Structures are given as C-alpha cells and as structure tokens.
VMD Tcl script that builds the backbone (N, CA, C; Angstrom):
set m [mol new atoms 264]
animate dup $m
set s [atomselect $m all]
$s set {name element resname resid chain x y z} {
  {N N MET 1 A -16.313 -15.515 34.673}
  {CA C MET 1 A -15.392 -14.548 33.447}
  {C C MET 1 A -14.693 -13.959 35.010}
  {N N THR 2 A -13.463 -13.571 34.469}
  {CA C THR 2 A -12.575 -12.926 35.635}
  {C C THR 2 A -12.955 -12.017 35.182}
  {N N ASN 3 A -12.538 -10.941 36.317}
  {CA C ASN 3 A -11.865 -9.449 36.509}
  {C C ASN 3 A -10.852 -8.791 35.629}
  {N N TYR 4 A -10.224 -9.616 35.400}
  {CA C TYR 4 A -8.997 -9.155 34.390}
  {C C TYR 4 A -9.342 -9.873 32.799}
  {N N PRO 5 A -8.526 -8.954 32.248}
  {CA C PRO 5 A -8.869 -9.350 30.754}
  {C C PRO 5 A -7.912 -9.975 30.133}
  {N N ILE 6 A -8.366 -10.904 29.301}
  {CA C ILE 6 A -7.560 -12.054 29.115}
  {C C ILE 6 A -7.356 -11.296 27.588}
  {N N PRO 7 A -5.860 -11.611 27.070}
  {CA C PRO 7 A -5.872 -10.853 25.788}
  {C C PRO 7 A -6.184 -11.523 24.435}
  {N N THR 8 A -5.890 -10.502 23.302}
  {CA C THR 8 A -6.826 -11.070 22.668}
  {C C THR 8 A -5.231 -11.625 21.542}
  {N N VAL 9 A -5.520 -12.465 20.499}
  {CA C VAL 9 A -4.449 -12.744 19.749}
  {C C VAL 9 A -4.058 -11.680 19.227}
  {N N ILE 10 A -4.149 -10.526 18.727}
  {CA C ILE 10 A -3.400 -8.953 18.383}
  {C C ILE 10 A -2.727 -8.686 19.850}
  {N N ASP 11 A -3.507 -8.785 20.836}
  {CA C ASP 11 A -2.112 -8.399 21.831}
  {C C ASP 11 A -1.137 -9.291 22.272}
  {N N VAL 12 A -1.622 -10.488 22.062}
  {CA C VAL 12 A -0.048 -11.735 21.912}
  {C C VAL 12 A 1.093 -11.561 21.256}
  {N N LEU 13 A 0.219 -11.178 19.768}
  {CA C LEU 13 A 1.459 -10.910 18.420}
  {C C LEU 13 A 2.469 -10.188 19.015}
  {N N ALA 14 A 1.745 -8.603 19.435}
  {CA C ALA 14 A 2.560 -7.488 20.023}
  {C C ALA 14 A 3.226 -7.711 20.794}
  {N N LYS 15 A 3.164 -8.804 22.430}
  {CA C LYS 15 A 4.045 -8.968 23.186}
  {C C LYS 15 A 5.146 -9.853 22.931}
  {N N ILE 16 A 4.834 -10.973 21.386}
  {CA C ILE 16 A 5.848 -11.768 21.103}
  {C C ILE 16 A 6.878 -10.793 20.142}
  {N N LYS 17 A 6.512 -9.675 19.203}
  {CA C LYS 17 A 7.153 -8.593 18.890}
  {C C LYS 17 A 8.088 -8.137 19.302}
  {N N ALA 18 A 7.216 -7.937 20.415}
  {CA C ALA 18 A 8.649 -7.315 21.722}
  {C C ALA 18 A 9.449 -7.698 22.827}
  {N N GLU 19 A 8.948 -8.736 23.105}
  {CA C GLU 19 A 9.939 -9.729 24.086}
  {C C GLU 19 A 10.342 -10.626 23.906}
  {N N VAL 20 A 10.262 -11.454 22.818}
  {CA C VAL 20 A 10.483 -11.970 22.300}
  {C C VAL 20 A 11.725 -12.571 21.299}
  {N N GLU 21 A 12.758 -13.380 21.061}
  {CA C GLU 21 A 14.347 -13.633 20.329}
  {C C GLU 21 A 13.640 -14.580 19.105}
  {N N ASP 22 A 14.475 -15.256 18.568}
  {CA C ASP 22 A 14.775 -16.411 18.166}
  {C C ASP 22 A 14.456 -17.841 18.827}
  {N N GLU 23 A 13.108 -18.241 19.866}
  {CA C GLU 23 A 13.447 -18.951 20.585}
  {C C GLU 23 A 12.387 -19.390 20.636}
  {N N GLU 24 A 12.337 -20.943 21.332}
  {CA C GLU 24 A 11.070 -21.823 21.318}
  {C C GLU 24 A 10.083 -21.051 22.777}
  {N N PHE 25 A 8.717 -21.177 22.793}
  {CA C PHE 25 A 8.348 -20.742 24.052}
  {C C PHE 25 A 6.965 -21.443 23.711}
  {N N THR 26 A 5.963 -20.834 24.958}
  {CA C THR 26 A 4.535 -21.395 25.050}
  {C C THR 26 A 4.036 -20.097 25.501}
  {N N LEU 27 A 2.528 -19.924 25.345}
  {CA C LEU 27 A 1.803 -19.137 25.378}
  {C C LEU 27 A 2.143 -18.746 26.859}
  {N N ARG 28 A 2.226 -19.545 27.624}
  {CA C ARG 28 A 2.120 -19.398 29.355}
  {C C ARG 28 A 3.244 -18.552 29.782}
  {N N ASP 29 A 4.511 -18.613 28.440}
  {CA C ASP 29 A 5.987 -18.231 28.625}
  {C C ASP 29 A 6.127 -15.860 28.589}
  {N N LEU 30 A 4.997 -16.434 28.236}
  {CA C LEU 30 A 4.766 -14.921 27.798}
  {C C LEU 30 A 4.520 -13.896 28.892}
  {N N TYR 31 A 3.631 -14.724 30.193}
  {CA C TYR 31 A 2.356 -13.926 31.492}
  {C C TYR 31 A 3.447 -14.576 32.639}
  {N N SER 32 A 3.443 -13.497 33.281}
  {CA C SER 32 A 4.049 -14.168 34.839}
  {C C SER 32 A 2.485 -14.985 35.434}
  {N N THR 33 A 3.011 -15.959 36.669}
  {CA C THR 33 A 2.653 -17.371 37.087}
  {C C THR 33 A 1.937 -15.634 37.518}
  {N N ILE 34 A 1.387 -14.586 37.986}
  {CA C ILE 34 A -0.082 -14.750 38.967}
  {C C ILE 34 A -0.899 -14.022 37.391}
  {N N THR 35 A -0.539 -13.573 36.587}
  {CA C THR 35 A -1.213 -12.930 35.431}
  {C C THR 35 A -2.064 -13.966 35.013}
  {N N TRP 36 A -1.256 -15.738 34.553}
  {CA C TRP 36 A -1.532 -16.395 34.007}
  {C C TRP 36 A -2.695 -17.154 35.219}
  {N N ASN 37 A -2.711 -17.351 36.068}
  {CA C ASN 37 A -3.577 -18.303 36.970}
  {C C ASN 37 A -4.847 -17.047 37.317}
  {N N ARG 38 A -4.554 -15.929 37.268}
  {CA C ARG 38 A -5.751 -15.058 37.265}
  {C C ARG 38 A -7.082 -15.591 35.978}
  {N N TRP 39 A -6.275 -15.940 35.529}
  {CA C TRP 39 A -7.590 -16.384 34.219}
  {C C TRP 39 A -8.485 -17.509 34.596}
  {N N ASP 40 A -9.278 -17.811 34.615}
  {CA C ASP 40 A -10.133 -18.860 34.591}
  {C C ASP 40 A -9.422 -19.776 32.537}
  {N N LYS 41 A -9.866 -21.396 34.074}
  {CA C LYS 41 A -9.389 -22.495 33.211}
  {C C LYS 41 A -9.255 -21.860 31.644}
  {N N SER 42 A -10.872 -22.179 31.256}
  {CA C SER 42 A -11.380 -21.840 29.837}
  {C C SER 42 A -10.852 -21.291 29.107}
  {N N GLU 43 A -11.090 -19.506 29.629}
  {CA C GLU 43 A -10.275 -18.471 28.979}
  {C C GLU 43 A -9.168 -19.131 28.032}
  {N N ARG 44 A -7.891 -19.193 29.114}
  {CA C ARG 44 A -6.742 -19.940 28.240}
  {C C ARG 44 A -6.603 -20.391 27.899}
  {N N LEU 45 A -8.060 -21.774 27.849}
  {CA C LEU 45 A -7.589 -22.632 26.570}
  {C C LEU 45 A -8.233 -22.050 25.285}
  {N N ASN 46 A -9.380 -21.171 25.668}
  {CA C ASN 46 A -9.599 -20.505 24.379}
  {C C ASN 46 A -8.716 -19.895 23.072}
  {N N LEU 47 A -7.694 -19.250 24.178}
  {CA C LEU 47 A -6.994 -18.350 24.092}
  {C C LEU 47 A -5.681 -18.970 23.222}
  {N N GLY 48 A -5.581 -20.137 23.605}
  {CA C GLY 48 A -4.775 -20.945 23.126}
  {C C GLY 48 A -5.282 -21.619 21.336}
  {N N ARG 49 A -6.165 -22.361 21.733}
  {CA C ARG 49 A -6.677 -22.445 20.544}
  {C C ARG 49 A -6.734 -21.340 19.399}
  {N N PHE 50 A -7.190 -20.213 20.488}
  {CA C PHE 50 A -7.562 -19.373 18.736}
  {C C PHE 50 A -6.333 -18.457 18.195}
  {N N PHE 51 A -5.053 -18.304 18.925}
  {CA C PHE 51 A -3.875 -18.097 19.119}
  {C C PHE 51 A -3.308 -18.771 17.450}
  {N N TYR 52 A -3.131 -20.425 18.238}
  {CA C TYR 52 A -2.484 -21.404 17.638}
  {C C TYR 52 A -3.275 -21.674 15.770}
  {N N HIS 53 A -4.756 -21.484 16.007}
  {CA C HIS 53 A -5.851 -21.229 14.658}
  {C C HIS 53 A -5.168 -20.341 13.814}
  {N N HIS 54 A -5.019 -19.364 14.346}
  {CA C HIS 54 A -4.565 -17.967 13.513}
  {C C HIS 54 A -3.497 -17.642 13.286}
  {N N VAL 55 A -2.243 -18.284 13.801}
  {CA C VAL 55 A -1.384 -18.345 13.575}
  {C C VAL 55 A -0.564 -19.420 12.302}
  {N N LYS 56 A -1.207 -20.568 12.686}
  {CA C LYS 56 A -1.439 -21.693 11.388}
  {C C LYS 56 A -1.702 -21.177 10.127}
  {N N ASN 57 A -3.133 -20.480 10.681}
  {CA C ASN 57 A -3.701 -20.294 8.401}
  {C C ASN 57 A -3.343 -19.194 8.272}
  {N N LEU 58 A -2.098 -18.103 9.071}
  {CA C LEU 58 A -1.635 -17.166 8.618}
  {C C LEU 58 A -0.376 -17.369 6.590}
  {N N GLN 59 A -0.316 -16.678 5.728}
  {CA C GLN 59 A -0.166 -17.497 4.289}
  {C C GLN 59 A 1.148 -16.933 4.238}
  {N N PRO 60 A 2.052 -17.226 3.502}
  {CA C PRO 60 A 3.420 -16.875 3.448}
  {C C PRO 60 A 3.583 -15.239 2.742}
  {N N GLY 61 A 4.493 -14.576 3.612}
  {CA C GLY 61 A 3.935 -12.635 2.662}
  {C C GLY 61 A 3.716 -11.970 4.503}
  {N N ASP 62 A 2.762 -12.879 4.447}
  {CA C ASP 62 A 2.102 -11.927 5.150}
  {C C ASP 62 A 2.724 -11.311 6.620}
  {N N PRO 63 A 2.515 -10.003 7.054}
  {CA C PRO 63 A 3.178 -9.608 8.290}
  {C C PRO 63 A 3.289 -10.090 9.347}
  {N N ALA 64 A 2.076 -10.617 9.948}
  {CA C ALA 64 A 1.595 -11.257 11.398}
  {C C ALA 64 A 2.439 -12.894 11.113}
  {N N ARG 65 A 3.079 -13.562 10.090}
  {CA C ARG 65 A 3.600 -14.873 10.105}
  {C C ARG 65 A 5.118 -14.579 10.787}
  {N N PHE 66 A 4.935 -14.113 11.763}
  {CA C PHE 66 A 6.550 -14.429 12.465}
  {C C PHE 66 A 6.649 -15.489 13.257}
  {N N VAL 67 A 5.484 -15.701 13.905}
  {CA C VAL 67 A 5.414 -16.770 14.838}
  {C C VAL 67 A 5.067 -18.173 14.156}
  {N N VAL 68 A 5.624 -19.384 14.870}
  {CA C VAL 68 A 5.230 -20.561 14.007}
  {C C VAL 68 A 5.365 -22.105 14.822}
  {N N PRO 69 A 3.719 -22.486 15.155}
  {CA C PRO 69 A 3.771 -23.781 15.819}
  {C C PRO 69 A 4.936 -24.266 16.003}
  {N N THR 70 A 5.432 -24.933 16.850}
  {CA C THR 70 A 7.235 -26.300 16.339}
  {C C THR 70 A 6.216 -27.534 17.064}
  {N N ARG 71 A 6.202 -27.852 17.757}
  {CA C ARG 71 A 5.555 -29.246 18.731}
  {C C ARG 71 A 4.791 -28.688 19.828}
  {N N LYS 72 A 4.526 -29.578 20.156}
  {CA C LYS 72 A 4.086 -29.807 21.717}
  {C C LYS 72 A 4.843 -30.293 22.322}
  {N N ASN 73 A 5.169 -29.990 23.924}
  {CA C ASN 73 A 6.097 -30.052 25.166}
  {C C ASN 73 A 6.088 -31.621 25.635}
  {N N SER 74 A 6.264 -31.866 27.006}
  {CA C SER 74 A 5.563 -32.771 27.610}
  {C C SER 74 A 4.579 -32.873 27.859}
  {N N ALA 75 A 3.976 -31.738 28.788}
  {CA C ALA 75 A 3.365 -31.129 29.471}
  {C C ALA 75 A 2.121 -30.607 28.485}
  {N N HIS 76 A 2.086 -31.494 26.694}
  {CA C HIS 76 A 1.290 -31.863 26.428}
  {C C HIS 76 A 0.960 -30.015 25.557}
  {N N GLN 77 A 1.598 -28.551 26.033}
  {CA C GLN 77 A 1.249 -27.714 25.716}
  {C C GLN 77 A 1.695 -27.114 24.061}
  {N N GLN 78 A 1.051 -26.247 23.393}
  {CA C GLN 78 A 1.732 -26.086 22.329}
  {C C GLN 78 A 3.467 -24.984 22.160}
  {N N MET 79 A 4.142 -26.038 21.361}
  {CA C MET 79 A 4.888 -24.530 21.693}
  {C C MET 79 A 4.985 -23.963 20.133}
  {N N TYR 80 A 5.994 -22.394 20.490}
  {CA C TYR 80 A 5.625 -21.763 19.484}
  {C C TYR 80 A 7.349 -21.377 18.691}
  {N N LYS 81 A 7.875 -20.544 17.799}
  {CA C LYS 81 A 8.619 -20.387 17.592}
  {C C LYS 81 A 9.058 -18.863 16.529}
  {N N ARG 82 A 9.661 -18.341 17.008}
  {CA C ARG 82 A 9.424 -16.817 16.530}
  {C C ARG 82 A 10.567 -16.807 15.457}
  {N N ILE 83 A 10.151 -16.497 14.083}
  {CA C ILE 83 A 11.094 -16.750 12.919}
  {C C ILE 83 A 11.665 -15.340 12.775}
  {N N ASP 84 A 12.953 -15.506 12.303}
  {CA C ASP 84 A 13.195 -13.885 11.535}
  {C C ASP 84 A 12.656 -14.594 10.029}
  {N N ILE 85 A 12.397 -13.380 9.801}
  {CA C ILE 85 A 12.047 -13.104 8.435}
  {C C ILE 85 A 12.516 -12.268 7.519}
  {N N HIS 86 A 13.465 -12.728 6.905}
  {CA C HIS 86 A 14.354 -11.684 6.186}
  {C C HIS 86 A 13.428 -11.554 4.171}
  {N N VAL 87 A 13.450 -10.005 4.200}
  {CA C VAL 87 A 13.033 -9.873 2.510}
  {C C VAL 87 A 13.530 -9.225 1.993}
  {N N ASP 88 A 14.123 -9.880 0.572}
  {CA C ASP 88 A 15.581 -9.144 0.406}
  {C C ASP 88 A 14.894 -8.728 -1.120}
}
mol reanalyze $m
mol bondsrecalc $m
mol representation Tube
mol addrep $m
C-alpha cells in the first residue's frame, strides 16, 4: 500500500463530472503523471477494474450513467466517454 489514497469509484465519477466534457478518456487521463505513479500498479489495476464494472452495470435511467466504456486504445487501456443525458 502507498501513503497516497487511491480514489474510489465515486471520487472518479465526481472528477469526470467536474472536468470532462463530451470526449473519450482513460482513467489515467484524469490524474497527473506524478499522482498516477504514486499509486501501486495493483491499486491502479483494481481501480480500473472496479470502475469498469461499475459503469458497465449501471441501469438506463440511473443518474450516474453519464459515462460509458467505449473501446480499448493501442496500449490496451479501457477508453470511456462522457455522454450527455437529456431528460425530456
């Protein structure tokens, strides 16, 4: 374990809501290189796994369903996209 707290899935969703527009991104894109590298590789992998399963399993209509997994990039990292939810 590191001395630097790893964010929770809820923390990541809040960061996405505050900082990401309608674009594709990886979880690594959300954090500075220094911050990202402070976390052990196993912690980063677990965060990615938990986050992927969380957003993949959100039901339609769930207010947290503003992020969707899209594809893997050339580095085999999961890409996500923030989507605009219109409620009429």
